[in-house]
C-alpha positions as CSV (number, residue, x, y, z in Angstrom):
1,M,78.8,130.9,19.6
2,H,77.8,128.7,22.5
3,H,76.0,126.4,20.1
4,L,79.2,125.9,18.2
5,A,81.2,125.1,21.3
6,A,78.4,122.7,22.5
7,Q,78.4,121.0,19.1
8,W,82.2,120.6,19.3
9,I,82.4,119.1,22.8
10,V,79.3,116.9,22.4
11,G,80.6,115.6,19.1
12,L,84.0,114.9,20.7
13,L,82.3,113.0,23.5
14,R,79.7,111.1,21.5
15,D,82.3,110.0,18.8
16,R,84.2,108.3,21.7
17,N,81.1,107.0,23.5
18,I,82.0,108.9,26.6
19,P,79.1,109.5,29.0
20,F,78.7,113.1,30.2
21,L,76.4,115.2,32.3
22,V,75.7,118.9,31.7
23,C,75.7,121.0,34.8
24,G,76.1,124.7,35.7
25,G,74.5,127.5,33.8
26,L,73.7,125.5,30.7
27,A,71.7,123.0,32.8
28,A,70.0,125.8,34.6
29,K,69.1,127.3,31.2
30,G,67.5,124.0,30.3
31,Y,65.3,124.3,33.4
32,G,64.3,127.9,32.9
33,S,67.1,130.3,33.8
34,K,67.4,133.2,31.4
35,R,70.8,134.6,32.3
36,D,73.6,134.7,29.8
37,L,76.0,131.7,29.8
38,N,79.5,132.3,31.1
39,D,80.7,128.9,29.8
40,I,79.7,125.3,29.2
41,D,80.2,123.0,32.2
42,L,80.0,119.3,32.2
43,F,81.3,116.2,34.0
44,V,82.7,112.9,32.6
45,P,83.5,109.7,34.5
46,G,87.1,109.8,35.8
47,E,88.1,106.8,33.7
48,H,87.4,108.8,30.5
49,F,88.8,112.1,31.6
50,S,92.3,111.7,30.1
51,S,90.9,110.7,26.7
52,V,88.8,113.9,26.7
53,V,91.8,116.0,27.5
54,K,93.8,114.3,24.7
55,A,91.1,114.5,22.1
56,G,90.6,118.3,22.8
57,Q,94.3,119.1,23.2
58,E,94.5,121.8,20.5
59,F,91.8,123.8,22.3
60,V,93.1,123.6,25.9
61,S,93.2,127.1,27.5
62,K,93.7,126.0,31.1
63,A,95.7,122.8,31.5
64,V,94.5,119.9,33.5
65,A,94.9,120.3,37.2
66,H,93.2,119.5,40.5
67,R,92.0,122.9,41.6
68,P,90.2,124.0,44.7
69,E,88.7,127.4,43.5
70,L,85.5,129.3,43.5
71,G,83.6,126.7,45.5
72,W,84.9,123.7,43.5
73,D,87.6,121.2,44.3
74,L,88.0,118.9,41.3
75,A,90.3,117.9,38.5
76,Y,89.2,119.7,35.3
77,V,90.4,121.1,32.0
78,Q,89.2,124.2,30.3
79,F,89.0,124.4,26.5
80,K,88.3,127.5,24.5
81,Y,86.4,126.8,21.3
82,Q,85.3,129.7,19.1
83,G,86.0,132.0,22.0
84,I,83.7,130.1,24.4
85,K,85.0,128.4,27.5
86,V,84.1,124.7,27.9
87,E,85.0,123.2,31.3
88,V,85.1,119.5,31.6
89,G,85.5,118.0,35.1
90,S,86.3,114.6,36.3
91,A,83.5,113.2,38.4
92,D,85.9,111.2,40.5
93,G,86.5,112.9,43.9
94,A,84.7,116.1,43.0
95,K,83.8,118.3,45.9
96,I,81.9,121.6,46.4
97,F,82.2,124.1,49.2
98,D,79.2,124.1,51.5
99,S,78.7,127.8,52.2
100,G,76.5,127.1,55.2
101,S,78.8,124.7,57.1
102,K,82.1,126.1,55.6
103,T,83.3,122.6,54.7
104,W,84.0,120.7,51.5
105,V,81.4,118.1,50.7
106,P,81.4,115.3,48.0
107,L,79.6,116.0,44.8
108,N,78.3,112.6,43.8
109,I,77.7,112.6,40.1
110,D,75.5,109.8,39.0
111,F,75.5,109.5,35.2
112,S,72.3,107.4,35.2
113,R,70.4,110.4,36.7
114,Y,69.7,112.9,33.9
115,A,67.0,114.5,31.9
116,T,67.4,114.9,28.1
117,V,66.7,118.4,27.1
118,H,66.9,120.1,23.7
119,L,69.3,123.1,24.0
120,L,71.7,124.9,21.6
121,G,70.4,122.6,18.8
122,L,71.3,119.4,20.6
123,E,69.7,116.8,22.8
124,L,71.7,117.1,26.0
125,P,71.8,115.0,29.2
126,L,71.3,117.5,32.0
127,M,71.8,116.9,35.6
128,L,68.4,116.3,37.1
129,K,66.7,119.5,38.2
130,N,66.6,118.6,41.9
131,D,70.2,117.5,41.9
132,L,71.2,120.8,40.2
133,I,69.2,122.8,42.7
134,Q,70.7,120.8,45.6
135,Y,74.3,121.5,44.5
136,K,73.6,125.2,43.7
137,T,72.0,125.6,47.1
138,V,75.1,124.2,48.8
139,L,77.4,126.5,46.8
140,S,75.0,129.5,47.2
141,R,77.1,131.9,45.1
142,P,75.1,134.8,43.7
143,V,74.9,133.1,40.3
144,D,73.6,129.9,42.0
145,I,70.9,131.8,43.9
146,E,69.9,133.6,40.7
147,D,69.6,130.2,38.8
148,I,67.7,128.5,41.7
149,R,65.2,131.4,41.7
150,A,64.7,131.3,37.9
151,I,64.3,127.5,37.9
152,R,61.7,127.6,40.6
153,I,59.8,130.4,38.9
154,S,59.9,128.5,35.6
155,A,58.5,125.4,37.3
């Protein structure tokens, strides 16, 4: 079902010429992680965020809010498509919790830095491997450590 959710959100974004960057578990999968996906995570530039929310309104399962939770501090919306969670975050002002220093640090999303990878039947712009490893290292949740280990073994 993840491929259907990915096709839906990617179609929604590409139909509107909205740049996006895949991160999280799906990006890790593109670089060699084998774990099951929990959801599909991606970022869009802040100036496009409200149009994404509006376009996907019928599938919203968690309304737009600025939420500091689970190591993340950002504005995001959660859609549920065919039972799969799709979380779209605004890149503007996004922060992650540095587990080492116990502080919130900026997550600088650069939409010009990506690798195109074939996943779930689509050509997707993935956060660069080193950028993904860097933010997952800062977060250092168990799932991040698992992804980093798998990415490094795969390389």
